[in-house]
C-alpha positions in Angstrom: 133.1 32.6 80.0 134.8 32.2 83.0 134.2 33.8 86.0 137.2 36.6 86.1 136.3 37.5 82.5 132.7 37.9 83.7 133.8 40.0 86.7 136.2 42.2 84.4 133.3 42.8 81.7 130.5 43.8 84.4 132.0 46.1 86.0 132.3 49.0 83.5 129.2 48.1 82.2 127.7 48.9 85.6 130.0 51.9 87.1 132.0 53.3 83.5 134.5 55.0 85.9 135.6 52.2 87.8 137.9 49.6 86.8 139.0 46.1 87.5 142.4 46.3 89.2 142.8 42.8 91.1 140.7 39.9 90.6 142.1 37.1 92.9 140.5 33.1 92.3 140.5 31.8 95.9 139.0 28.1 96.7 135.6 29.1 97.5 135.5 33.3 96.4 136.9 35.3 94.1 138.8 38.5 96.3 137.8 41.5 93.8 139.7 44.7 93.9 138.0 48.2 91.9 139.5 51.4 91.6 137.8 54.7 90.6 137.9 58.6 90.6 138.3 59.1 94.2 141.8 57.5 94.5 140.6 54.4 96.9 140.7 51.4 96.4 137.6 48.8 97.5 137.2 45.3 97.6 134.5 42.6 97.9 134.5 38.7 97.9 132.0 37.0 95.8 131.9 33.5 96.0 132.6 31.3 93.5 129.3 29.8 93.2 127.3 32.9 92.9 130.1 33.8 89.7 129.1 30.5 88.7 125.4 30.9 88.5 125.4 34.2 87.0 127.0 32.7 83.5 123.2 30.9 83.5 121.0 33.0 85.6 119.2 36.4 84.6 118.7 36.8 88.3 121.9 35.6 89.9 123.6 37.9 87.7 121.5 40.7 89.1 122.7 39.4 92.7 126.6 39.9 91.2 125.9 42.8 89.8 124.6 44.8 92.5 127.4 43.2 94.9 129.9 44.5 92.3 127.6 47.6 91.7 127.8 48.7 95.7 131.8 48.0 95.7 132.5 50.4 93.2 130.1 53.0 94.1 132.3 53.3 97.1 135.3 54.6 94.8 133.5 56.5 92.2 132.6 60.1 93.4 129.6 61.6 92.3 130.2 64.4 90.3 127.3 67.6 90.3 125.7 68.2 87.4 125.2 72.0 88.4 121.0 71.5 89.1 119.9 72.6 91.9 
């Protein structure tokens, strides 16, 4: 799997209300733009090495997921469930 596809497949898994709206492949990193329910966009630069490692290592994948999750959390509004 290439890095772009990996990133695009992980975001909906970790944040169902977020989606990747752009992935720019740069020499040393991927610039990822994520949209969600808040109407704003958030971006994160992920090193190519980290994405390549995430394709083969569970620990590296967890680090990539954590970076993408932090970005997605910025664009997804929490909806109260009514419990006080």
